[in-house]
Backbone as CSV, one residue per row, in Angstrom:
resi,resn,N_x,N_y,N_z,CA_x,CA_y,CA_z,C_x,C_y,C_z
1,CYS,9.210,2.249,5.266,9.063,1.587,3.979,9.255,2.610,2.856
2,THR,9.940,2.181,1.838,10.213,3.076,0.721,9.728,2.517,-0.611
3,ARG,8.949,1.453,-0.557,8.471,0.838,-1.797,6.977,0.582,-1.727
4,ALA,6.317,0.813,-2.836,4.905,0.460,-2.957,4.836,-0.911,-3.619
5,ARG,3.816,-1.671,-3.271,3.632,-2.997,-3.848,2.237,-3.086,-4.438
6,LEU,2.137,-3.573,-5.654,0.852,-3.739,-6.322,0.454,-5.201,-6.209
7,ALA,-0.681,-5.459,-5.577,-1.170,-6.823,-5.387,-1.916,-7.294,-6.630
8,ALA,-2.104,-8.597,-6.720,-2.790,-9.185,-7.864,-4.231,-8.689,-7.990
9,ASP,-4.838,-8.259,-6.877,-6.219,-7.768,-6.924,-6.306,-6.287,-7.282
10,GLY,-5.164,-5.665,-7.578,-5.151,-4.267,-7.978,-5.048,-3.284,-6.833
11,SER,-4.767,-3.773,-5.633,-4.599,-2.856,-4.501,-3.120,-2.534,-4.319
12,VAL,-2.861,-1.315,-3.862,-1.494,-0.850,-3.645,-1.211,-0.861,-2.149
13,HIS,-0.122,-1.514,-1.778,0.309,-1.561,-0.379,1.544,-0.678,-0.255
14,THR,1.496,0.269,0.668,2.592,1.224,0.815,3.614,0.794,1.851
15,CYS,3.403,-0.369,2.445,4.356,-0.897,3.412,4.268,-2.412,3.390
16,LEU,5.382,-3.079,3.499,5.403,-4.536,3.523,4.548,-5.067,4.661
17,PHE,4.429,-4.306,5.729,3.684,-4.745,6.899,2.307,-4.098,6.997
18,SER,1.812,-3.547,5.901,0.483,-2.930,5.934,-0.584,-4.000,6.108
19,THR,-1.699,-3.603,6.687,-2.794,-4.546,6.901,-3.845,-4.456,5.804
20,GLN,-3.794,-3.412,5.004,-4.722,-3.285,3.885,-4.107,-2.409,2.804
21,GLY,-4.615,-2.565,1.606,-4.114,-1.771,0.495,-5.131,-0.739,0.046
22,SER,-4.715,0.105,-0.862,-5.600,1.108,-1.460,-6.015,0.605,-2.837
23,PRO,-7.309,0.590,-3.121,-7.777,0.020,-4.387,-7.450,0.884,-5.605
24,LEU,-6.790,0.275,-6.568,-6.524,0.942,-7.849,-7.333,0.319,-8.983
25,MET,-7.849,-0.884,-8.759,-8.546,-1.609,-9.818,-9.711,-0.820,-10.423
26,PRO,-10.543,-0.145,-9.619,-11.635,0.620,-10.241,-11.121,1.684,-11.212
27,LEU,-10.030,2.320,-10.861,-9.441,3.342,-11.727,-8.890,2.709,-13.010
28,ILE,-8.241,1.570,-12.867,-7.682,0.863,-14.025,-8.804,0.412,-14.957
29,LYS,-9.855,-0.183,-14.372,-10.972,-0.683,-15.179,-11.739,0.433,-15.878
30,SER,-11.689,1.632,-15.309,-12.420,2.748,-15.919,-11.668,3.356,-17.100
31,GLY,-10.455,2.846,-17.355,-9.681,3.350,-18.486,-8.910,4.619,-18.179
32,ALA,-8.511,4.774,-16.930,-7.777,5.973,-16.516,-6.488,6.122,-17.324
33,SER,-6.116,7.357,-17.544,-4.874,7.644,-18.271,-3.668,7.391,-17.369
34,LYS,-2.488,7.355,-17.964,-1.259,7.190,-17.181,-1.112,8.316,-16.170
35,GLN,-1.493,9.526,-16.576,-1.398,10.675,-15.669,-2.350,10.515,-14.483
36,GLU,-3.566,10.029,-14.745,-4.533,9.818,-13.661,-4.043,8.747,-12.697
37,LEU,-3.461,7.677,-13.228,-2.902,6.632,-12.365,-1.725,7.164,-11.562
38,SER,-0.882,7.945,-12.205,0.259,8.546,-11.519,-0.204,9.471,-10.398
39,ASP,-1.215,10.273,-10.672,-1.759,11.176,-9.653,-2.349,10.393,-8.486
40,ALA,-3.068,9.311,-8.794,-3.666,8.488,-7.741,-2.580,7.855,-6.875
41,LEU,-1.532,7.329,-7.502,-0.430,6.737,-6.744,0.274,7.781,-5.882
42,ARG,0.453,8.962,-6.420,1.087,10.040,-5.652,0.245,10.375,-4.417
43,THR,-1.062,10.456,-4.596,-1.957,10.755,-3.479,-1.915,9.641,-2.434
44,ILE,-1.971,8.401,-2.881,-1.903,7.266,-1.958,-0.609,7.321,-1.166
45,TRP,0.489,7.590,-1.847,1.798,7.604,-1.186,1.909,8.740,-0.171
46,THR,1.464,9.925,-0.549,1.632,11.072,0.350,0.651,11.049,1.520
47,GLU,-0.469,10.352,1.371,-1.456,10.297,2.447,-1.367,9.017,3.270
48,ARG,-0.361,8.227,3.047,-0.255,6.955,3.767,-0.024,7.198,5.253
49,ASP,-0.505,6.258,6.055,-0.364,6.417,7.496,0.338,5.232,8.157
50,ASP,0.923,4.362,7.348,1.662,3.257,7.946,2.992,3.781,8.472
51,ALA,3.368,3.302,9.611,4.592,3.787,10.255,5.333,2.630,10.902
52,TYR,5.453,1.532,10.163,6.076,0.352,10.754,7.498,0.621,11.217
53,SER,8.261,1.361,10.458,9.649,1.626,10.845,9.717,2.319,12.193
54,GLU,8.838,3.293,12.419,8.812,3.990,13.695,8.322,3.069,14.805
55,GLN,7.300,2.264,14.517,6.747,1.352,15.513,7.752,0.274,15.889
56,ARG,8.498,-0.191,14.902,9.490,-1.234,15.146,10.561,-0.738,16.102
57,GLY,10.902,0.543,16.014,11.928,1.112,16.871,11.469,1.341,18.298
58,ALA,10.161,1.424,18.518,9.635,1.637,19.864,9.645,0.314,20.628
59,LYS,10.027,0.364,21.895,10.096,-0.860,22.695,8.751,-1.554,22.789
60,ASN,7.719,-0.807,23.052,6.389,-1.390,23.220,5.459,-0.958,22.098
61,GLY,5.987,-0.903,20.894,5.186,-0.499,19.741,4.050,-1.460,19.502
62,PRO,2.982,-0.977,18.910,1.825,-1.833,18.666,2.155,-2.953,17.689
63,SER,1.597,-4.086,17.941,1.780,-5.230,17.059,0.497,-5.405,16.267
64,SER,0.594,-5.445,14.969,-0.597,-5.615,14.146,-0.370,-6.749,13.166
65,GLU,-1.488,-7.332,12.737,-1.375,-8.378,11.731,-0.949,-7.740,10.423
66,ARG,-0.296,-8.517,9.611,0.120,-8.005,8.312,-0.393,-8.929,7.227
67,VAL,-0.454,-8.418,6.041,-0.877,-9.202,4.890,0.381,-9.787,4.264
68,GLU,0.444,-11.097,4.144,1.611,-11.743,3.550,1.659,-11.452,2.059
69,MET,2.830,-11.103,1.552,2.974,-10.779,0.136,2.591,-11.961,-0.753
70,SER,2.852,-13.186,-0.313,2.484,-14.347,-1.125,0.964,-14.463,-1.255
71,TYR,0.239,-13.957,-0.269,-1.219,-14.000,-0.299,-1.787,-13.005,-1.301
72,ILE,-1.180,-11.820,-1.386,-1.720,-10.784,-2.267,-1.106,-10.815,-3.660
73,GLY,-0.189,-11.732,-3.889,0.394,-11.865,-5.221,1.632,-11.023,-5.432
74,GLY,2.267,-10.605,-4.343,3.460,-9.764,-4.458,4.727,-10.551,-4.494
């Protein structure tokens, strides 16, 4: 996955097939600066552990539930 998705609840999903997002709403509500939001997004992106592309390529890769984009407002 090469795109982040921001859900209506303020969580960031780093993969279309992710099962959970990273909460940004507390940071937004606290009045964080653009730089603080940018830093938080950078950290979320670099520390992500979703590997759907790799799992999809494996014959017996693990199957996990995913969050539908229509459900999270994406």
